[in-house]
N, C-alpha and C positions, 0 to 999 in steps of 0.2 A: 079322590082317593078311592080305590076299589075295595078296601077293607077297613074295618075299625080296629086298630091294634089295641085299643083301650076299652073294648066292649065289656070285659070282665071287671075292669076297674069301675066302669060306670055302674055296674050292678052292685059291686062291693060298697061303693060310697052311699048307696041307698039303704044299706043294711045296718043293723044295730050290733056293735061289736060285743055287747054283753049277751043278748038273747040269741043272736045269729052267729055266734063265734065259730061253730062247726061249719056252717055253710061258707063263711068267709075263708076259713082255713083250708077247706077242700078246694076252693077256687084257687087259692094261693099255691098250695102244694101240688095239685094235680094239673093245673092249667097255666098259671102265670110263671111260677118259678120252680118247676120240678127238678131240673138239674142243679140249680143254685142251692136249693134247700137241702138236697141230698148231700152235696159237697160240704155244706155248712154243718150238717148233722155229723158227718164224719169227723170234722174238726172238733165239734162239740164233744163227741165221745172221747177223742184223744185228750181233750182238756181234763177230763175226769181222771185220766191215767197219770196226770201230773201231781196227784195227791198220794203220798206214800202209803197211807193206810188203805186206800182204794186199790192201788197197784199191788200191794202185798196180798190182798184178798184175791185179786184176779190171778196173780202169779200162782197161788196155792191151788186154784182150780185146774190149772194146766191146759185150759181150753185154748189159750192163745198160741200154744206151741203145737198141740196135737191136731186141732181142727179149727184153725182161725177162720176159714171161709164159712164154715157152718155157724160159728158164733156171729159173724157179721150178718149172714143171711137170716138167722133167727131174730136178731135185733131189727133188721129191715122189715121182716114180716110183721112183727108186733106193731111197729110204728105205722107201717102201711095199712094194716087192718083198722087200726084206731083212727088214722087220719082219713081214710076213704069212707068208712062206714059209720064212724062216730063211736064214742066210748059207751053209749047206752044202747047201741044196736046189738042184735044177737051175736054177730061176729066180733064186734068191739068188746062185748062182755067176755066172750071166750078168750080173746087176746089178753084182756086185763087179768082175767083169772089165771091164765098161764104165766103171765109175767109175775104176778104176785106169788104164785107157787114156786117159781124159780128163785125169786128173791128171798123167800121165807127160809130157804136152806142155809142162809148166811146171816151173820150178825152185822147189820149195817146201821150205822148211826143215822138218826133222823137228819142231822145237819148235812151229812153227805148225800142223802137222798134229795134234800132241798137243793143243794148245789147242782147235782146232776140234772134235776128238773129245770133249773134256771138256765142251764146251757142250751137246752132245747128251745128256749124262748129267745135268748139274746144273741146267740151265735148266728143263727140265720138272719136276724135283723141287721147285725153288724156286717155280715158278708154282703147283704143287699146294699147297704150304704156305700160299700166300696166297689162292688162289681155287678150290681143289679142292672138289668136293661131299663128299668125305671125304678124310682124310689118307692118303697112301700108307703102307703098312705096311713094316716093315723088309725083308721078302722082296722087295717091289717095288723098293725103292731099290737093294738089292744086285744084284737081277737086271738092272736097268738098267745098272749098272756092268759086270757080267760079260758082258752081251750086247754092249755097245759095245766092250768090251775085246777080245773075240774078233773083232769087225768090224775093229778097228784092227790086229790081228795080220795079218789077210788083206789089209789095205791096206799092209802092210810098214812100219808105223810102229814105230819103235824106242823102247825105254826106257819103255814104258807102265807106270805105277806098278802095284804089286802089290795095293794095297788101295784101298778106296773113299775112306778118309780122306786118304791120300797124294795121290791124284789130285785131290781137292777142293782141297787146299792148292796143288797145281800150278796149278789153274785160277785161284785167287785171286791167287797170286804173279805169274803171267804177266800178268794184267790190270793189276796195279799197276805193273809194269815197262814195259808196252807200250802201254797206252791213252793216246793223245794226239791232238790235233787235227791233221788234214792236209786239204789241198784235195781230194785224191782220196777221203778218207773222206766228205767232204760230198757229192761228186758221186755216189758209189755209194749213199750213204744216201738222197739225194734221189730217185734213180731207183727205189730199192726202195719208199720211201714213196709215190711217185706210182703205182707198180704197185698197191699196196694200195688207194689211192684210186680207181683205175680200175675196181675191182670194184663201185662204187656209182655212182648217178646223179651227173652232174657238179655239180648244184646243192648236193650234200651235202659237197663237198670243203672248203668254207670251215669247216664245223663239224668235219669228221672229221680234218683235218690236225692240229690241236692234240690230238685224241684219240689219234692215233698217238704223238705225243710223250709223252703222259701214260702210255703203256705202257712207256716207256724210262726207265731210271734216270739220275741226274744225270751219272754218268761217261760214259754213252753219248751223252747230249745234248751234253756238252762235246766229246767226240771227233768228233762230227758237225758241231759248230757250230750246232746247232738251238737255237731259243729255248726257254726253260723254259715249260711250261704253267702256267696259273694253279693255285695249290694247291687251289682249290675244284674245278676240273675233275678233277684227279688223284684227289681224295677221292671225287668223284661217280662216276667210272669204277670205282674200286676197290669202292665200295659196290654198284654195279650188278652187278659180277661176283660179289660175295659173295651178293647176293640170288639171282642165277641159280643159284649153287651150292646154296643152301638149297632152292630149288624143285625141283632135280633129285632131291633125296632123296625126293620124293613120287612119283616115277615108277618104274615097274618097270625091272629090268635089261634091257639089249638082248638080243634073241633072235638077231639077226644082227649080224655085225661091221661096223664102218664104217672102211674103209681108203680112202685117197686114190685108189688104183688101181682101186677097185671102182665108181667113178662117172665120169661124163663129164669129160674133161680138155680144157680150152680149146684147147690147142695140138695136140691129137690127136683131133679129133672122130670119126675113123674107126678109132680104136685105134692102138696103137703096137707096134713091135718093139724089144725091149730093146737089140738090137745097133745100132740106128740113132738112139737118143736122144743128146742132147748136141750140141755144135757140130760142124759138118762139118770134116773134116781140113783144116788149113792155111787155114781161113777164119774171119774174124771174124764174129760175129753181133750 
């Protein structure tokens, strides 16, 4: 064999998921699973819109209707800065401060913050279990938990569970108790769906809309009031993603990381200043 497809895995398995969690997370996000983790984060964010009190708040801001691409980009920038540089780096601290400043404008329950945080841990892990070119190892799963747990502490989120298993139970129990349909869920969900569709030529929307639905589970479809995709489409899309995963095993590992912030960003063609991302003070977007 001319290359070692698992060279980063070999490194990761020598690291401690508690003390080395950022190093592991950077290798996962930037080198091993950049596309997969980005798609899973998109689904994770949509999961939070299945909570009526969260969607009601988002609906009031108007951001999803007036500048959806900018809101998506702002979120991607904050996650990218923290993931690449670390929450305690200068840039990571700036991103954390900006995120906390944005959140401070709204009254958000601690339980909702906890749930949103949990989706960033478990949705990428579940996506990987279904569509990863290789399965995440135990160090990667635990490092993801410890990384976002530390981010949560710096967001001043209270009562973050101490263990991976406890937080996973919280994630599941919260969804069972809070996922239900509301009109604002549907409005925010449709705006997000339309943003995804806007990245492709208009003539493709008819075919891509049900494909978006096929990536969402039934509890999300019910909470948004979206129609169920045909079982054949759901199976076809899953098989395409699995074939993609198998093909990736034939390619060498990345030599350069792939982070959202390292590439042109639609809302910031001339670059961005972390201090200025997000909605303008006292102004709906």
